[in-house]
C-alpha distance (Angstrom), angle and dihedral (degrees) to the residues before:
residue distance angle dihedral
M1 . . .
S2 3.82 . .
N3 3.80 122.2 .
R4 3.79 91.3 -162.9
L5 3.79 115.5 131.2
A6 3.80 111.2 -130.6
V7 3.80 116.0 -126.0
A8 3.79 110.6 -131.1
K9 3.79 113.9 -137.3
T10 3.79 121.2 -128.6
Y11 3.80 110.4 -162.7
K12 3.80 126.9 -154.6
L13 3.79 136.5 -143.8
Y14 3.81 124.9 -91.5
I15 3.81 111.8 -128.7
D16 3.82 128.6 155.1
G17 3.79 92.6 -10.3
K18 3.81 92.2 -55.2
F19 3.80 136.3 97.2
P20 3.82 108.5 -125.4
R21 3.78 126.0 171.8
S22 3.76 116.2 -111.4
E23 3.80 111.5 -83.4
S24 3.81 87.6 -128.9
G25 3.80 93.2 54.9
R26 3.81 88.8 -132.3
V27 3.79 125.6 140.6
Y28 3.80 133.0 176.2
P29 3.81 132.3 -156.1
V30 3.79 121.3 -102.2
T31 3.79 118.3 -152.3
D32 3.78 133.4 -172.3
A33 3.80 126.3 -114.4
K34 3.83 89.5 -81.4
G35 3.79 95.5 48.9
K36 3.83 97.5 -101.6
F37 3.82 115.2 145.8
L38 3.81 113.5 -107.9
A39 3.80 108.6 167.3
N40 3.79 146.0 -43.8
A41 3.80 118.9 -91.8
A42 3.79 125.7 -156.9
H43 3.82 113.4 -103.1
A44 3.80 103.4 -138.4
S45 3.81 120.5 -140.5
R46 3.79 136.2 -154.9
K47 3.82 89.6 -92.1
D48 3.81 89.7 54.6
V49 3.82 89.5 52.8
R50 3.82 90.2 51.9
D51 3.80 91.4 48.5
A52 3.81 91.6 49.2
V53 3.82 92.8 48.9
S54 3.80 90.5 48.2
A55 3.82 90.2 51.9
A56 3.82 91.8 48.0
R57 3.81 91.9 49.4
K58 3.82 91.6 49.1
A59 3.81 91.2 50.2
F60 3.81 95.7 45.8
P61 3.84 100.2 83.1
G62 3.80 93.5 52.5
W63 3.81 96.1 43.0
S64 3.81 96.0 43.8
S65 3.80 92.7 47.7
A66 3.81 94.5 48.7
T67 3.79 113.7 105.9
A68 3.78 115.9 -93.3
Y69 3.80 88.6 -121.1
N70 3.80 91.1 55.4
R71 3.81 92.8 49.0
G72 3.79 88.5 51.2
Q73 3.81 91.1 52.3
V74 3.80 91.6 50.1
L75 3.80 93.6 48.5
Y76 3.79 91.8 45.8
R77 3.80 88.5 54.0
V78 3.82 88.2 55.4
A79 3.82 88.7 53.6
E80 3.81 90.2 51.3
M81 3.79 90.1 54.0
L82 3.79 91.8 46.5
E83 3.81 87.0 55.4
G84 3.81 90.0 50.4
R85 3.82 91.3 55.6
R86 3.78 94.8 40.6
E87 3.80 95.7 124.0
Q88 3.81 92.1 51.4
F89 3.79 91.4 50.7
I90 3.81 91.0 48.6
A91 3.80 90.4 53.1
E92 3.80 92.3 48.3
V93 3.80 94.9 45.9
T94 3.81 89.1 48.5
A95 3.80 90.8 51.2
S96 3.80 93.1 44.6
E97 3.78 101.6 41.7
G98 3.81 105.7 16.1
G99 3.79 120.7 -151.2
R100 3.77 131.3 96.1
K101 3.80 100.7 -85.1
A102 3.80 98.5 81.4
A103 3.81 94.5 110.5
S104 3.81 91.8 50.7
I105 3.80 91.0 47.1
V106 3.81 92.8 51.3
D107 3.81 92.8 45.9
E108 3.80 90.6 50.1
A109 3.83 90.4 48.9
I110 3.82 90.7 53.5
D111 3.80 92.3 46.0
R112 3.79 90.9 48.3
W113 3.80 91.8 52.8
V114 3.81 88.8 51.8
W115 3.83 89.9 48.0
Y116 3.80 93.1 55.5
A117 3.81 91.7 42.0
G118 3.79 87.7 57.2
W119 3.80 91.5 54.2
T120 3.81 96.9 58.7
D121 3.83 95.5 89.7
K122 3.81 94.5 37.9
I123 3.81 99.7 54.3
A124 3.82 95.7 85.0
S125 3.80 94.8 50.1
V126 3.82 95.6 44.2
L127 3.81 100.5 38.8
G128 3.81 97.6 29.3
A129 3.81 125.8 74.5
A130 3.78 146.6 -164.6
N131 3.79 102.2 -130.3
P132 3.84 123.8 -143.2
V133 3.81 108.7 -125.2
A134 3.81 136.9 173.8
G135 3.77 110.0 -118.6
P136 3.80 140.9 38.4
Y137 3.81 95.0 -54.8
F138 3.75 142.4 106.1
S139 3.82 113.7 -137.6
F140 3.79 121.3 -165.0
T141 3.80 130.7 178.5
V142 3.79 112.7 -153.0
P143 3.83 126.0 -173.3
E144 3.82 113.9 -128.1
P145 3.82 129.4 -174.2
T146 3.80 116.9 -96.8
G147 3.81 96.2 -135.5
V148 3.81 130.0 -122.1
V149 3.81 113.6 13.0
G150 3.80 124.8 -162.0
L151 3.81 112.0 -147.5
L152 3.79 125.1 -164.1
A153 3.79 97.9 -163.6
P154 3.82 121.8 -138.5
Q155 3.78 112.3 -84.4
A156 3.80 99.2 -145.9
S157 3.82 101.5 40.0
S158 3.78 103.9 60.0
L159 3.82 98.4 -176.8
L160 3.81 114.2 7.3
G161 3.79 93.2 44.5
L162 3.79 90.5 47.0
V163 3.82 92.6 50.6
S164 3.81 90.3 45.8
V165 3.81 92.6 58.6
L166 3.82 99.3 34.5
A167 3.82 103.7 44.0
P168 3.84 96.6 59.6
V169 3.81 90.9 49.9
L170 3.80 91.6 55.8
A171 3.81 93.3 40.8
T172 3.82 91.5 59.6
G173 3.81 92.9 52.3
C174 3.81 96.7 -103.0
T175 3.79 123.4 129.4
A176 3.79 123.9 -130.1
V177 3.78 145.6 -143.4
V178 3.81 109.1 -163.7
V179 3.79 129.1 -164.3
S180 3.80 103.9 -159.6
S181 3.79 128.2 -144.7
A182 3.80 105.0 -68.9
Q183 3.79 98.6 -142.3
R184 3.81 96.4 32.7
P185 3.81 105.6 40.7
L186 3.81 101.9 134.6
P187 3.84 97.5 90.7
A188 3.82 88.7 48.8
I189 3.80 90.5 50.9
T190 3.80 91.3 50.4
L191 3.81 89.5 47.0
S192 3.81 88.5 54.9
E193 3.82 88.8 54.4
V194 3.80 88.6 52.2
L195 3.81 91.6 50.1
A196 3.81 91.8 47.8
T197 3.81 92.5 55.2
S198 3.81 95.9 41.0
D199 3.80 128.0 79.5
L200 3.82 92.7 -92.7
P201 3.84 108.3 124.4
G202 3.79 116.1 -116.3
G203 3.79 113.9 -92.9
V204 3.81 96.3 24.6
A205 3.82 90.2 102.7
N206 3.81 122.2 20.6
I207 3.80 120.6 -175.8
L208 3.80 123.1 -159.0
T209 3.79 126.2 -173.3
G210 3.77 117.5 -148.1
Y211 3.78 140.9 78.1
A212 3.80 123.3 -36.5
A213 3.80 91.4 -149.3
E214 3.81 89.3 60.5
L215 3.80 102.3 35.4
G216 3.81 99.9 33.9
P217 3.84 97.5 72.7
W218 3.81 91.0 50.3
L219 3.79 90.5 52.4
A220 3.80 91.5 45.8
S221 3.81 94.0 50.9
H222 3.81 96.2 43.6
G223 3.79 110.8 113.3
D224 3.81 94.1 -145.6
V225 3.81 94.6 58.1
N226 3.81 112.7 92.0
A227 3.80 101.7 -171.1
I228 3.79 139.8 14.0
D229 3.80 128.1 -149.9
P230 3.84 103.8 -160.5
T231 3.83 97.1 -172.6
G232 3.81 94.5 127.9
A233 3.80 96.9 36.8
G234 3.78 123.1 112.5
D235 3.81 103.2 -155.3
R236 3.80 102.3 35.7
A237 3.80 93.5 169.2
A238 3.81 90.5 60.3
L239 3.79 89.3 48.0
A240 3.81 90.6 53.0
R241 3.81 90.4 51.0
E242 3.81 90.6 52.8
A243 3.81 90.4 48.6
A244 3.81 92.5 50.6
G245 3.80 91.2 71.5
T246 3.80 91.1 67.0
V247 3.83 96.2 31.3
K248 3.79 95.0 -123.1
R249 3.77 128.2 159.1
V250 3.81 115.5 -96.0
L251 3.77 108.2 -164.4
S252 3.78 119.9 -131.5
V253 3.81 111.9 -117.4
P254 3.83 132.7 175.0
D255 3.79 118.1 -92.3
E256 3.78 89.8 -126.5
E257 3.79 120.0 53.9
P258 3.83 106.9 -104.1
D259 3.78 127.1 -121.9
W260 3.80 98.7 -93.0
M261 3.80 91.7 -163.1
Q262 3.80 89.4 72.9
R263 3.79 116.5 102.5
P264 3.82 115.2 -87.3
D265 3.79 124.1 -122.2
I266 3.79 136.3 -161.6
A267 3.81 92.8 -100.6
R268 3.80 89.5 93.4
L269 3.78 90.8 54.1
R270 3.79 91.9 51.3
R271 3.81 91.3 54.4
Y272 3.81 92.6 66.1
L273 3.79 97.7 47.2
E274 3.80 134.7 87.2
A275 3.81 121.4 -151.9
K276 3.82 113.9 -125.0
T277 3.82 116.0 -169.7
V278 3.80 118.7 -159.1
W279 3.82 126.8 -167.6
H280 3.77 119.8 -158.9
P281 3.82 128.4 179.6
M282 3.79 116.3 -116.7
G283 3.78 117.2 -112.4
V284 3.85 94.2 22.7
């Protein structure tokens, strides 16, 4: 029997490619599915939300202007690193969600990241168009990224749900500020460590731990956020009212959290894109 005293971990936020403490200095305990203490997570504040949005806005021009092929390479590298830490993710999903399906959930999360990485250089050809027009013109419709997206991650699905809402945002060239599952943040924290050591530029994805009910309205009312995914929010109507002040897009999501094990589709990619139509005279 060991007399060693266990050292409790206190995790930090992930903002602009770095791991700062919460500006508020607050933390909260994280327990497993049986109520056993696992670690302390940083309790993000309004100032942390502002810092994360600022980092995402600063990173947006570089990420959105990168070639689709390059974005695909970067996201595929993230998938490779997820595969390398597979056993750690399985342990954390098991602790967070319980049950016997942790390995399947982690494998599906890795495969889903690869799936969205593969779409980066196909978006323009599938969702863009050469439009038939009358007159001496060419007319093209080109999909462009919306901008900074605020994501309230699913509360029940700590890894697969998170990957399912985050990966399509990054694949389209948008940048993200994510509020992770409050009670199940450990897979999100480990994902932030993967992102920090991958080729993903700092600020492209920012992950905050804390409570969606507290942080969501600040994201929704922030003038530099272009769209909100309220999947993990409780009061979505209140979130929409906050977003109305800055006329941002609030994505429509099901009332009940979906079965994330179902196959993805390109509908999530389309949600983070704007259609830009260009006319050009022939022969010029």
